[in-house]
PyMOL Python script that loads the backbone (N, CA, C, O; Angstrom):
from pymol import cmd

cmd.read_pdbstr("""\
ATOM      1  N   UNK A   1     -54.448  -3.826 -93.173  1.00  0.00           N
ATOM      2  CA  UNK A   1     -54.034  -5.078 -93.866  1.00  0.00           C
ATOM      3  C   UNK A   1     -52.694  -3.984 -94.704  1.00  0.00           C
ATOM      4  O   UNK A   1     -51.606  -4.457 -95.032  1.00  0.00           O
ATOM      5  N   UNK A   2     -52.984  -2.856 -94.876  1.00  0.00           N
ATOM      6  CA  UNK A   2     -51.882  -2.318 -95.609  1.00  0.00           C
ATOM      7  C   UNK A   2     -50.966  -1.217 -94.582  1.00  0.00           C
ATOM      8  O   UNK A   2     -50.164  -0.390 -95.017  1.00  0.00           O
ATOM      9  N   UNK A   3     -51.250  -1.398 -93.357  1.00  0.00           N
ATOM     10  CA  UNK A   3     -50.933  -0.780 -92.620  1.00  0.00           C
ATOM     11  C   UNK A   3     -49.595  -1.727 -92.505  1.00  0.00           C
ATOM     12  O   UNK A   3     -48.533  -1.196 -92.829  1.00  0.00           O
ATOM     13  N   UNK A   4     -49.577  -2.990 -92.098  1.00  0.00           N
ATOM     14  CA  UNK A   4     -48.970  -4.236 -92.126  1.00  0.00           C
ATOM     15  C   UNK A   4     -47.829  -3.986 -93.215  1.00  0.00           C
ATOM     16  O   UNK A   4     -46.627  -3.793 -93.038  1.00  0.00           O
ATOM     17  N   UNK A   5     -48.451  -4.039 -94.205  1.00  0.00           N
ATOM     18  CA  UNK A   5     -47.681  -4.529 -95.290  1.00  0.00           C
ATOM     19  C   UNK A   5     -46.632  -3.187 -95.871  1.00  0.00           C
ATOM     20  O   UNK A   5     -45.556  -3.347 -96.447  1.00  0.00           O
ATOM     21  N   UNK A   6     -47.080  -2.275 -95.644  1.00  0.00           N
ATOM     22  CA  UNK A   6     -46.187  -0.684 -95.379  1.00  0.00           C
ATOM     23  C   UNK A   6     -45.186  -0.958 -94.300  1.00  0.00           C
ATOM     24  O   UNK A   6     -43.967  -0.888 -94.457  1.00  0.00           O
ATOM     25  N   UNK A   7     -45.810  -1.278 -93.181  1.00  0.00           N
ATOM     26  CA  UNK A   7     -44.567  -1.627 -92.066  1.00  0.00           C
ATOM     27  C   UNK A   7     -43.685  -2.688 -92.470  1.00  0.00           C
ATOM     28  O   UNK A   7     -42.467  -2.639 -92.294  1.00  0.00           O
ATOM     29  N   UNK A   8     -44.243  -3.570 -92.966  1.00  0.00           N
ATOM     30  CA  UNK A   8     -42.940  -4.763 -93.239  1.00  0.00           C
ATOM     31  C   UNK A   8     -41.950  -3.919 -94.172  1.00  0.00           C
ATOM     32  O   UNK A   8     -40.807  -3.591 -93.854  1.00  0.00           O
ATOM     33  N   UNK A   9     -42.609  -3.618 -95.413  1.00  0.00           N
ATOM     34  CA  UNK A   9     -42.031  -2.287 -96.460  1.00  0.00           C
ATOM     35  C   UNK A   9     -40.874  -1.534 -95.976  1.00  0.00           C
ATOM     36  O   UNK A   9     -39.876  -1.222 -96.625  1.00  0.00           O
ATOM     37  N   UNK A  10     -41.159  -1.263 -94.650  1.00  0.00           N
ATOM     38  CA  UNK A  10     -40.383   0.023 -94.426  1.00  0.00           C
ATOM     39  C   UNK A  10     -38.674  -0.418 -93.770  1.00  0.00           C
ATOM     40  O   UNK A  10     -37.587   0.142 -93.912  1.00  0.00           O
ATOM     41  N   UNK A  11     -39.231  -2.090 -92.778  1.00  0.00           N
ATOM     42  CA  UNK A  11     -38.236  -3.082 -92.161  1.00  0.00           C
ATOM     43  C   UNK A  11     -37.135  -3.604 -92.888  1.00  0.00           C
ATOM     44  O   UNK A  11     -35.942  -3.726 -92.610  1.00  0.00           O
ATOM     45  N   UNK A  12     -38.198  -4.036 -94.437  1.00  0.00           N
ATOM     46  CA  UNK A  12     -37.658  -4.596 -95.465  1.00  0.00           C
ATOM     47  C   UNK A  12     -36.091  -3.597 -96.068  1.00  0.00           C
ATOM     48  O   UNK A  12     -34.871  -3.719 -96.179  1.00  0.00           O
ATOM     49  N   UNK A  13     -37.342  -2.494 -96.345  1.00  0.00           N
ATOM     50  CA  UNK A  13     -36.139  -1.647 -96.836  1.00  0.00           C
ATOM     51  C   UNK A  13     -34.733  -1.277 -96.319  1.00  0.00           C
ATOM     52  O   UNK A  13     -33.628  -1.191 -96.854  1.00  0.00           O
ATOM     53  N   UNK A  14     -35.256  -1.073 -94.936  1.00  0.00           N
ATOM     54  CA  UNK A  14     -34.212  -0.499 -94.004  1.00  0.00           C
ATOM     55  C   UNK A  14     -32.887  -1.788 -93.841  1.00  0.00           C
ATOM     56  O   UNK A  14     -31.724  -1.422 -93.670  1.00  0.00           O
ATOM     57  N   UNK A  15     -33.252  -3.290 -93.919  1.00  0.00           N
ATOM     58  CA  UNK A  15     -33.006  -3.859 -93.984  1.00  0.00           C
ATOM     59  C   UNK A  15     -32.152  -4.922 -95.036  1.00  0.00           C
ATOM     60  O   UNK A  15     -31.698  -6.030 -94.753  1.00  0.00           O
ATOM     61  N   UNK A  16     -32.094  -4.190 -96.354  1.00  0.00           N
ATOM     62  CA  UNK A  16     -31.755  -4.882 -97.538  1.00  0.00           C
ATOM     63  C   UNK A  16     -30.362  -4.335 -97.337  1.00  0.00           C
ATOM     64  O   UNK A  16     -30.099  -3.659 -98.331  1.00  0.00           O
ATOM     65  N   UNK A  17     -29.559  -4.333 -96.656  1.00  0.00           N
ATOM     66  CA  UNK A  17     -27.958  -4.251 -96.715  1.00  0.00           C
ATOM     67  C   UNK A  17     -27.510  -5.195 -95.664  1.00  0.00           C
ATOM     68  O   UNK A  17     -26.294  -5.318 -95.515  1.00  0.00           O
ATOM     69  N   UNK A  18     -28.633  -6.148 -94.617  1.00  0.00           N
ATOM     70  CA  UNK A  18     -27.938  -7.050 -93.892  1.00  0.00           C
ATOM     71  C   UNK A  18     -27.977  -8.307 -95.048  1.00  0.00           C
ATOM     72  O   UNK A  18     -28.613  -8.204 -96.097  1.00  0.00           O
ATOM     73  N   UNK A  19     -27.254  -9.401 -94.703  1.00  0.00           N
ATOM     74  CA  UNK A  19     -27.760 -11.016 -95.270  1.00  0.00           C
ATOM     75  C   UNK A  19     -28.733 -11.240 -95.933  1.00  0.00           C
ATOM     76  O   UNK A  19     -29.831 -10.850 -95.535  1.00  0.00           O
ATOM     77  N   UNK A  20     -28.602 -11.908 -97.089  1.00  0.00           N
ATOM     78  CA  UNK A  20     -30.055 -11.905 -98.094  1.00  0.00           C
ATOM     79  C   UNK A  20     -30.285 -13.202 -97.983  1.00  0.00           C
ATOM     80  O   UNK A  20     -31.466 -13.343 -98.300  1.00  0.00           O
ATOM     81  N   UNK A  21     -29.769 -14.368 -97.679  1.00  0.00           N
ATOM     82  CA  UNK A  21     -30.774 -15.580 -98.306  1.00  0.00           C
ATOM     83  C   UNK A  21     -31.689 -16.628 -96.970  1.00  0.00           C
ATOM     84  O   UNK A  21     -32.195 -17.750 -96.948  1.00  0.00           O
ATOM     85  N   UNK A  22     -31.509 -15.449 -95.949  1.00  0.00           N
ATOM     86  CA  UNK A  22     -32.332 -16.694 -94.504  1.00  0.00           C
ATOM     87  C   UNK A  22     -33.793 -16.243 -95.125  1.00  0.00           C
ATOM     88  O   UNK A  22     -34.134 -15.198 -95.679  1.00  0.00           O
ATOM     89  N   UNK A  23     -34.685 -17.726 -94.738  1.00  0.00           N
ATOM     90  CA  UNK A  23     -35.960 -17.148 -95.014  1.00  0.00           C
ATOM     91  C   UNK A  23     -36.761 -17.770 -93.329  1.00  0.00           C
ATOM     92  O   UNK A  23     -36.249 -18.744 -92.777  1.00  0.00           O
ATOM     93  N   UNK A  24     -37.720 -17.227 -92.842  1.00  0.00           N
ATOM     94  CA  UNK A  24     -38.821 -17.167 -92.009  1.00  0.00           C
ATOM     95  C   UNK A  24     -38.410 -17.988 -91.235  1.00  0.00           C
ATOM     96  O   UNK A  24     -37.789 -17.755 -90.198  1.00  0.00           O
ATOM     97  N   UNK A  25     -38.807 -19.330 -91.794  1.00  0.00           N
ATOM     98  CA  UNK A  25     -38.706 -20.612 -91.533  1.00  0.00           C
ATOM     99  C   UNK A  25     -37.164 -21.227 -91.180  1.00  0.00           C
ATOM    100  O   UNK A  25     -36.896 -22.246 -90.544  1.00  0.00           O
ATOM    101  N   UNK A  26     -36.416 -20.433 -91.696  1.00  0.00           N
ATOM    102  CA  UNK A  26     -34.965 -20.960 -90.783  1.00  0.00           C
ATOM    103  C   UNK A  26     -34.609 -19.840 -89.925  1.00  0.00           C
ATOM    104  O   UNK A  26     -33.490 -19.757 -89.419  1.00  0.00           O
ATOM    105  N   UNK A  27     -35.490 -19.008 -89.750  1.00  0.00           N
ATOM    106  CA  UNK A  27     -34.683 -17.840 -88.545  1.00  0.00           C
ATOM    107  C   UNK A  27     -35.420 -18.840 -86.780  1.00  0.00           C
ATOM    108  O   UNK A  27     -36.487 -19.445 -86.673  1.00  0.00           O
ATOM    109  N   UNK A  28     -34.609 -18.682 -85.986  1.00  0.00           N
ATOM    110  CA  UNK A  28     -35.272 -19.360 -84.882  1.00  0.00           C
ATOM    111  C   UNK A  28     -35.292 -18.543 -83.408  1.00  0.00           C
ATOM    112  O   UNK A  28     -34.328 -18.326 -82.673  1.00  0.00           O
ATOM    113  N   UNK A  29     -36.516 -18.210 -83.237  1.00  0.00           N
ATOM    114  CA  UNK A  29     -36.326 -17.081 -82.377  1.00  0.00           C
ATOM    115  C   UNK A  29     -36.047 -17.482 -81.171  1.00  0.00           C
ATOM    116  O   UNK A  29     -35.927 -16.501 -80.437  1.00  0.00           O
ATOM    117  N   UNK A  30     -35.842 -18.740 -80.471  1.00  0.00           N
ATOM    118  CA  UNK A  30     -35.562 -19.375 -79.577  1.00  0.00           C
ATOM    119  C   UNK A  30     -33.957 -19.082 -79.015  1.00  0.00           C
ATOM    120  O   UNK A  30     -33.477 -19.113 -77.882  1.00  0.00           O
ATOM    121  N   UNK A  31     -33.191 -18.695 -80.771  1.00  0.00           N
ATOM    122  CA  UNK A  31     -31.826 -17.817 -80.486  1.00  0.00           C
ATOM    123  C   UNK A  31     -31.614 -16.489 -80.272  1.00  0.00           C
ATOM    124  O   UNK A  31     -30.501 -16.033 -80.008  1.00  0.00           O
ATOM    125  N   UNK A  32     -32.758 -15.736 -80.383  1.00  0.00           N
ATOM    126  CA  UNK A  32     -32.883 -14.624 -80.284  1.00  0.00           C
ATOM    127  C   UNK A  32     -32.210 -13.656 -78.864  1.00  0.00           C
ATOM    128  O   UNK A  32     -33.054 -12.891 -78.399  1.00  0.00           O
ATOM    129  N   UNK A  33     -31.093 -13.622 -78.293  1.00  0.00           N
ATOM    130  CA  UNK A  33     -30.745 -12.781 -77.315  1.00  0.00           C
ATOM    131  C   UNK A  33     -30.488 -11.097 -77.027  1.00  0.00           C
ATOM    132  O   UNK A  33     -30.310 -10.535 -75.946  1.00  0.00           O
ATOM    133  N   UNK A  34     -30.524 -10.677 -78.028  1.00  0.00           N
ATOM    134  CA  UNK A  34     -30.551  -9.255 -77.511  1.00  0.00           C
ATOM    135  C   UNK A  34     -31.229  -8.436 -78.809  1.00  0.00           C
ATOM    136  O   UNK A  34     -31.137  -9.212 -79.759  1.00  0.00           O
ATOM    137  N   UNK A  35     -31.785  -7.363 -79.187  1.00  0.00           N
ATOM    138  CA  UNK A  35     -32.058  -6.438 -79.350  1.00  0.00           C
ATOM    139  C   UNK A  35     -31.789  -6.877 -81.432  1.00  0.00           C
ATOM    140  O   UNK A  35     -32.639  -7.094 -82.295  1.00  0.00           O
ATOM    141  N   UNK A  36     -30.206  -6.838 -81.523  1.00  0.00           N
ATOM    142  CA  UNK A  36     -29.730  -6.956 -82.485  1.00  0.00           C
ATOM    143  C   UNK A  36     -30.579  -8.129 -83.257  1.00  0.00           C
ATOM    144  O   UNK A  36     -31.100  -7.895 -84.348  1.00  0.00           O
ATOM    145  N   UNK A  37     -30.697  -9.587 -82.526  1.00  0.00           N
ATOM    146  CA  UNK A  37     -30.904 -10.500 -83.519  1.00  0.00           C
ATOM    147  C   UNK A  37     -32.686 -10.293 -83.817  1.00  0.00           C
ATOM    148  O   UNK A  37     -33.368 -10.868 -84.664  1.00  0.00           O
ATOM    149  N   UNK A  38     -33.174  -9.115 -82.644  1.00  0.00           N
ATOM    150  CA  UNK A  38     -34.475  -8.967 -82.487  1.00  0.00           C
ATOM    151  C   UNK A  38     -34.750  -8.306 -83.740  1.00  0.00           C
ATOM    152  O   UNK A  38     -35.893  -8.458 -84.171  1.00  0.00           O
ATOM    153  N   UNK A  39     -33.755  -7.437 -84.581  1.00  0.00           N
ATOM    154  CA  UNK A  39     -34.172  -6.598 -85.397  1.00  0.00           C
ATOM    155  C   UNK A  39     -33.700  -7.542 -86.729  1.00  0.00           C
ATOM    156  O   UNK A  39     -34.216  -7.582 -87.846  1.00  0.00           O
ATOM    157  N   UNK A  40     -32.663  -8.202 -86.262  1.00  0.00           N
ATOM    158  CA  UNK A  40     -32.053  -9.285 -87.479  1.00  0.00           C
ATOM    159  C   UNK A  40     -33.389 -10.142 -87.988  1.00  0.00           C
ATOM    160  O   UNK A  40     -33.586 -10.302 -89.193  1.00  0.00           O
ATOM    161  N   UNK A  41     -34.255 -10.658 -87.018  1.00  0.00           N
ATOM    162  CA  UNK A  41     -35.195 -11.121 -86.717  1.00  0.00           C
ATOM    163  C   UNK A  41     -36.625 -10.644 -88.168  1.00  0.00           C
ATOM    164  O   UNK A  41     -37.181 -11.054 -89.188  1.00  0.00           O
ATOM    165  N   UNK A  42     -36.570  -9.910 -87.537  1.00  0.00           N
ATOM    166  CA  UNK A  42     -37.495  -8.536 -88.330  1.00  0.00           C
ATOM    167  C   UNK A  42     -37.804  -8.634 -89.706  1.00  0.00           C
ATOM    168  O   UNK A  42     -38.831  -8.909 -90.328  1.00  0.00           O
ATOM    169  N   UNK A  43     -36.438  -8.283 -90.073  1.00  0.00           N
ATOM    170  CA  UNK A  43     -35.409  -8.119 -91.486  1.00  0.00           C
ATOM    171  C   UNK A  43     -36.290  -9.311 -92.268  1.00  0.00           C
ATOM    172  O   UNK A  43     -37.142  -9.241 -93.154  1.00  0.00           O
ATOM    173  N   UNK A  44     -35.520 -10.783 -91.318  1.00  0.00           N
ATOM    174  CA  UNK A  44     -35.693 -12.138 -92.401  1.00  0.00           C
ATOM    175  C   UNK A  44     -36.818 -11.814 -92.728  1.00  0.00           C
ATOM    176  O   UNK A  44     -37.083 -11.230 -93.779  1.00  0.00           O
ATOM    177  N   UNK A  45     -37.858 -12.246 -91.628  1.00  0.00           N
ATOM    178  CA  UNK A  45     -39.324 -12.376 -91.810  1.00  0.00           C
ATOM    179  C   UNK A  45     -40.033 -11.388 -92.293  1.00  0.00           C
ATOM    180  O   UNK A  45     -41.013 -11.753 -92.943  1.00  0.00           O
ATOM    181  N   UNK A  46     -39.846 -10.089 -92.182  1.00  0.00           N
ATOM    182  CA  UNK A  46     -40.249  -9.224 -93.609  1.00  0.00           C
ATOM    183  C   UNK A  46     -39.971  -9.670 -94.656  1.00  0.00           C
ATOM    184  O   UNK A  46     -40.708  -9.948 -95.602  1.00  0.00           O
ATOM    185  N   UNK A  47     -38.465  -9.798 -94.495  1.00  0.00           N
ATOM    186  CA  UNK A  47     -38.518  -9.977 -96.268  1.00  0.00           C
ATOM    187  C   UNK A  47     -38.940 -11.252 -96.845  1.00  0.00           C
ATOM    188  O   UNK A  47     -38.969 -11.380 -98.069  1.00  0.00           O
ATOM    189  N   UNK A  48     -39.313 -12.331 -95.956  1.00  0.00           N
ATOM    190  CA  UNK A  48     -39.634 -13.409 -96.619  1.00  0.00           C
ATOM    191  C   UNK A  48     -41.143 -13.308 -96.992  1.00  0.00           C
ATOM    192  O   UNK A  48     -41.710 -13.859 -97.936  1.00  0.00           O
ATOM    193  N   UNK A  49     -41.697 -12.434 -95.990  1.00  0.00           N
ATOM    194  CA  UNK A  49     -43.133 -12.386 -96.344  1.00  0.00           C
ATOM    195  C   UNK A  49     -43.604 -10.908 -97.566  1.00  0.00           C
ATOM    196  O   UNK A  49     -44.651 -10.271 -97.685  1.00  0.00           O
ATOM    197  N   UNK A  50     -42.691 -10.852 -98.063  1.00  0.00           N
ATOM    198  CA  UNK A  50     -42.867  -9.555 -99.182  1.00  0.00           C
ATOM    199  C   UNK A  50     -42.658 -10.317-100.073  1.00  0.00           C
ATOM    200  O   UNK A  50     -43.653 -10.679-100.701  1.00  0.00           O
ATOM    201  N   UNK A  51     -41.369 -10.841-100.472  1.00  0.00           N
ATOM    202  CA  UNK A  51     -41.255 -11.746-101.447  1.00  0.00           C
ATOM    203  C   UNK A  51     -42.180 -12.746-101.649  1.00  0.00           C
ATOM    204  O   UNK A  51     -42.385 -13.029-102.830  1.00  0.00           O
ATOM    205  N   UNK A  52     -42.843 -13.407-100.745  1.00  0.00           N
ATOM    206  CA  UNK A  52     -44.003 -14.130-100.823  1.00  0.00           C
ATOM    207  C   UNK A  52     -44.956 -13.435-101.279  1.00  0.00           C
ATOM    208  O   UNK A  52     -45.503 -14.034-102.205  1.00  0.00           O
ATOM    209  N   UNK A  53     -45.529 -12.194-101.006  1.00  0.00           N
ATOM    210  CA  UNK A  53     -46.962 -11.808-101.231  1.00  0.00           C
ATOM    211  C   UNK A  53     -46.385 -11.414-102.742  1.00  0.00           C
ATOM    212  O   UNK A  53     -47.077 -11.908-103.632  1.00  0.00           O
ATOM    213  N   UNK A  54     -45.047 -10.479-103.297  1.00  0.00           N
ATOM    214  CA  UNK A  54     -44.667  -9.819-104.589  1.00  0.00           C
ATOM    215  C   UNK A  54     -45.635  -9.016-104.990  1.00  0.00           C
ATOM    216  O   UNK A  54     -46.334  -8.474-104.133  1.00  0.00           O
ATOM    217  N   UNK A  55     -45.813  -8.834-106.055  1.00  0.00           N
ATOM    218  CA  UNK A  55     -46.645  -7.584-106.592  1.00  0.00           C
ATOM    219  C   UNK A  55     -48.510  -7.515-106.530  1.00  0.00           C
ATOM    220  O   UNK A  55     -49.315  -6.747-107.055  1.00  0.00           O
ATOM    221  N   UNK A  56     -48.674  -8.755-105.594  1.00  0.00           N
ATOM    222  CA  UNK A  56     -50.074  -8.744-105.398  1.00  0.00           C
ATOM    223  C   UNK A  56     -51.384  -6.961-104.600  1.00  0.00           C
ATOM    224  O   UNK A  56     -51.137  -5.994-103.879  1.00  0.00           O
ATOM    225  N   UNK A  57     -52.080  -7.246-105.001  1.00  0.00           N
ATOM    226  CA  UNK A  57     -52.773  -5.996-104.433  1.00  0.00           C
ATOM    227  C   UNK A  57     -53.165  -6.402-103.036  1.00  0.00           C
ATOM    228  O   UNK A  57     -52.555  -7.430-102.745  1.00  0.00           O
ATOM    229  N   UNK A  58     -54.028  -5.951-101.961  1.00  0.00           N
ATOM    230  CA  UNK A  58     -54.569  -6.134-100.939  1.00  0.00           C
ATOM    231  C   UNK A  58     -55.836  -7.346-101.357  1.00  0.00           C
ATOM    232  O   UNK A  58     -55.921  -8.445-100.809  1.00  0.00           O
ATOM    233  N   UNK A  59     -56.649  -6.899-102.317  1.00  0.00           N
ATOM    234  CA  UNK A  59     -57.954  -7.355-102.821  1.00  0.00           C
ATOM    235  C   UNK A  59     -57.573  -8.882-103.521  1.00  0.00           C
ATOM    236  O   UNK A  59     -58.374  -9.814-103.592  1.00  0.00           O
ATOM    237  N   UNK A  60     -56.014  -8.913-104.070  1.00  0.00           N
ATOM    238  CA  UNK A  60     -55.693  -9.790-105.346  1.00  0.00           C
ATOM    239  C   UNK A  60     -54.829 -11.145-103.694  1.00  0.00           C
ATOM    240  O   UNK A  60     -54.556 -12.333-103.863  1.00  0.00           O
ATOM    241  N   UNK A  61     -54.682 -10.500-102.615  1.00  0.00           N
ATOM    242  CA  UNK A  61     -54.472 -11.031-101.517  1.00  0.00           C
ATOM    243  C   UNK A  61     -55.136 -11.922-100.383  1.00  0.00           C
ATOM    244  O   UNK A  61     -54.826 -12.992 -99.860  1.00  0.00           O
ATOM    245  N   UNK A  62     -56.394 -10.841-100.196  1.00  0.00           N
ATOM    246  CA  UNK A  62     -57.668 -11.840 -99.584  1.00  0.00           C
ATOM    247  C   UNK A  62     -58.284 -12.699-100.092  1.00  0.00           C
ATOM    248  O   UNK A  62     -58.959 -13.534 -99.490  1.00  0.00           O
ATOM    249  N   UNK A  63     -58.122 -12.605-101.387  1.00  0.00           N
ATOM    250  CA  UNK A  63     -58.619 -13.781-102.565  1.00  0.00           C
ATOM    251  C   UNK A  63     -58.010 -14.889-102.714  1.00  0.00           C
ATOM    252  O   UNK A  63     -58.373 -15.981-103.152  1.00  0.00           O
ATOM    253  N   UNK A  64     -56.915 -14.449-102.248  1.00  0.00           N
ATOM    254  CA  UNK A  64     -56.106 -15.850-102.681  1.00  0.00           C
ATOM    255  C   UNK A  64     -55.842 -16.655-100.993  1.00  0.00           C
ATOM    256  O   UNK A  64     -55.365 -16.176 -99.965  1.00  0.00           O
ATOM    257  N   UNK A  65     -56.347 -17.937-101.267  1.00  0.00           N
ATOM    258  CA  UNK A  65     -56.545 -18.782 -99.637  1.00  0.00           C
ATOM    259  C   UNK A  65     -54.825 -19.469 -99.823  1.00  0.00           C
ATOM    260  O   UNK A  65     -54.044 -19.604 -98.881  1.00  0.00           O
ATOM    261  N   UNK A  66     -54.616 -19.727-100.853  1.00  0.00           N
ATOM    262  CA  UNK A  66     -53.166 -20.322-100.416  1.00  0.00           C
ATOM    263  C   UNK A  66     -52.114 -19.374-100.042  1.00  0.00           C
ATOM    264  O   UNK A  66     -51.468 -19.601 -99.019  1.00  0.00           O
ATOM    265  N   UNK A  67     -51.892 -18.439-100.683  1.00  0.00           N
ATOM    266  CA  UNK A  67     -51.282 -17.349-100.124  1.00  0.00           C
ATOM    267  C   UNK A  67     -51.263 -17.231 -98.909  1.00  0.00           C
ATOM    268  O   UNK A  67     -50.228 -17.398 -98.264  1.00  0.00           O
ATOM    269  N   UNK A  68     -52.724 -16.836 -98.220  1.00  0.00           N
ATOM    270  CA  UNK A  68     -52.999 -16.766 -97.159  1.00  0.00           C
ATOM    271  C   UNK A  68     -52.594 -17.835 -96.071  1.00  0.00           C
ATOM    272  O   UNK A  68     -52.344 -17.380 -94.955  1.00  0.00           O
ATOM    273  N   UNK A  69     -52.466 -19.641 -96.317  1.00  0.00           N
ATOM    274  CA  UNK A  69     -52.071 -20.335 -95.861  1.00  0.00           C
ATOM    275  C   UNK A  69     -50.361 -20.186 -95.496  1.00  0.00           C
ATOM    276  O   UNK A  69     -49.746 -20.585 -94.507  1.00  0.00           O
ATOM    277  N   UNK A  70     -49.891 -19.466 -96.683  1.00  0.00           N
ATOM    278  CA  UNK A  70     -48.367 -19.535 -96.886  1.00  0.00           C
ATOM    279  C   UNK A  70     -47.863 -18.783 -95.733  1.00  0.00           C
ATOM    280  O   UNK A  70     -47.053 -19.030 -94.839  1.00  0.00           O
ATOM    281  N   UNK A  71     -48.772 -17.556 -96.114  1.00  0.00           N
ATOM    282  CA  UNK A  71     -47.916 -15.911 -95.453  1.00  0.00           C
ATOM    283  C   UNK A  71     -48.068 -15.985 -93.632  1.00  0.00           C
ATOM    284  O   UNK A  71     -47.252 -15.569 -92.810  1.00  0.00           O
ATOM    285  N   UNK A  72     -49.612 -16.769 -93.340  1.00  0.00           N
ATOM    286  CA  UNK A  72     -49.877 -16.976 -91.808  1.00  0.00           C
ATOM    287  C   UNK A  72     -49.019 -17.312 -90.611  1.00  0.00           C
ATOM    288  O   UNK A  72     -49.060 -16.742 -89.521  1.00  0.00           O
ATOM    289  N   UNK A  73     -48.051 -18.550 -91.043  1.00  0.00           N
ATOM    290  CA  UNK A  73     -47.185 -19.083 -90.314  1.00  0.00           C
ATOM    291  C   UNK A  73     -46.096 -17.947 -89.781  1.00  0.00           C
ATOM    292  O   UNK A  73     -45.588 -17.814 -88.667  1.00  0.00           O
ATOM    293  N   UNK A  74     -45.905 -17.052 -91.203  1.00  0.00           N
ATOM    294  CA  UNK A  74     -44.400 -15.908 -91.112  1.00  0.00           C
ATOM    295  C   UNK A  74     -45.455 -14.852 -90.215  1.00  0.00           C
ATOM    296  O   UNK A  74     -45.178 -13.985 -89.387  1.00  0.00           O
ATOM    297  N   UNK A  75     -46.699 -15.294 -90.725  1.00  0.00           N
ATOM    298  CA  UNK A  75     -46.941 -13.520 -89.324  1.00  0.00           C
ATOM    299  C   UNK A  75     -47.021 -14.160 -87.774  1.00  0.00           C
ATOM    300  O   UNK A  75     -46.619 -13.341 -86.948  1.00  0.00           O
ATOM    301  N   UNK A  76     -47.382 -15.242 -87.279  1.00  0.00           N
ATOM    302  CA  UNK A  76     -47.694 -15.736 -86.200  1.00  0.00           C
ATOM    303  C   UNK A  76     -46.021 -15.274 -85.876  1.00  0.00           C
ATOM    304  O   UNK A  76     -45.640 -14.514 -84.986  1.00  0.00           O
ATOM    305  N   UNK A  77     -45.344 -15.858 -86.704  1.00  0.00           N
ATOM    306  CA  UNK A  77     -43.631 -15.808 -86.375  1.00  0.00           C
ATOM    307  C   UNK A  77     -43.676 -14.307 -85.643  1.00  0.00           C
ATOM    308  O   UNK A  77     -43.758 -13.999 -84.454  1.00  0.00           O
ATOM    309  N   UNK A  78     -43.585 -13.481 -86.893  1.00  0.00           N
ATOM    310  CA  UNK A  78     -43.417 -11.870 -86.899  1.00  0.00           C
ATOM    311  C   UNK A  78     -43.700 -11.561 -85.346  1.00  0.00           C
ATOM    312  O   UNK A  78     -42.951 -11.012 -84.538  1.00  0.00           O
ATOM    313  N   UNK A  79     -45.561 -12.292 -85.082  1.00  0.00           N
ATOM    314  CA  UNK A  79     -46.009 -11.672 -84.212  1.00  0.00           C
ATOM    315  C   UNK A  79     -45.499 -12.050 -82.623  1.00  0.00           C
ATOM    316  O   UNK A  79     -45.967 -11.490 -81.632  1.00  0.00           O
ATOM    317  N   UNK A  80     -44.231 -13.325 -82.568  1.00  0.00           N
ATOM    318  CA  UNK A  80     -43.948 -14.211 -81.772  1.00  0.00           C
ATOM    319  C   UNK A  80     -42.697 -13.097 -81.060  1.00  0.00           C
ATOM    320  O   UNK A  80     -42.319 -12.646 -79.979  1.00  0.00           O
ATOM    321  N   UNK A  81     -42.434 -13.058 -82.395  1.00  0.00           N
ATOM    322  CA  UNK A  81     -40.901 -11.985 -82.148  1.00  0.00           C
ATOM    323  C   UNK A  81     -41.179 -10.551 -81.620  1.00  0.00           C
ATOM    324  O   UNK A  81     -40.257  -9.829 -81.240  1.00  0.00           O
ATOM    325  N   UNK A  82     -42.473 -10.162 -81.606  1.00  0.00           N
ATOM    326  CA  UNK A  82     -42.748  -9.068 -81.117  1.00  0.00           C
ATOM    327  C   UNK A  82     -42.767  -8.827 -79.873  1.00  0.00           C
ATOM    328  O   UNK A  82     -42.217  -7.867 -79.335  1.00  0.00           O
ATOM    329  N   UNK A  83     -43.561  -9.900 -79.199  1.00  0.00           N
ATOM    330  CA  UNK A  83     -43.560  -9.954 -77.642  1.00  0.00           C
ATOM    331  C   UNK A  83     -42.556 -10.378 -76.886  1.00  0.00           C
ATOM    332  O   UNK A  83     -42.551 -10.611 -75.677  1.00  0.00           O
ATOM    333  N   UNK A  84     -41.266 -10.510 -78.074  1.00  0.00           N
ATOM    334  CA  UNK A  84     -39.953 -10.639 -76.866  1.00  0.00           C
ATOM    335  C   UNK A  84     -39.305  -9.393 -76.142  1.00  0.00           C
ATOM    336  O   UNK A  84     -38.403  -9.556 -75.320  1.00  0.00           O
TER     337      UNK A  84
END
""", "prot")
cmd.dss("prot")
cmd.show_as("cartoon", "prot")
cmd.util.cbc("prot")
cmd.orient("prot")
């Protein structure tokens, strides 16, 4: 889990200069046509996951079942994007 969060942090850090208010739910993977769209998707989804997690520790995240239910669809969407 730490590796995933670290990777998401790096992606989010690199994408801080892109447009900001989109969420993972708003991002439509079906509209991704090129590498730029894929990169934009990673940034949007990663930022959304990180903002949802906040400053929780790994132990706190594992204990919080509501958080897990909230971020699972976002991780699923991220994995779907990785498969493109």
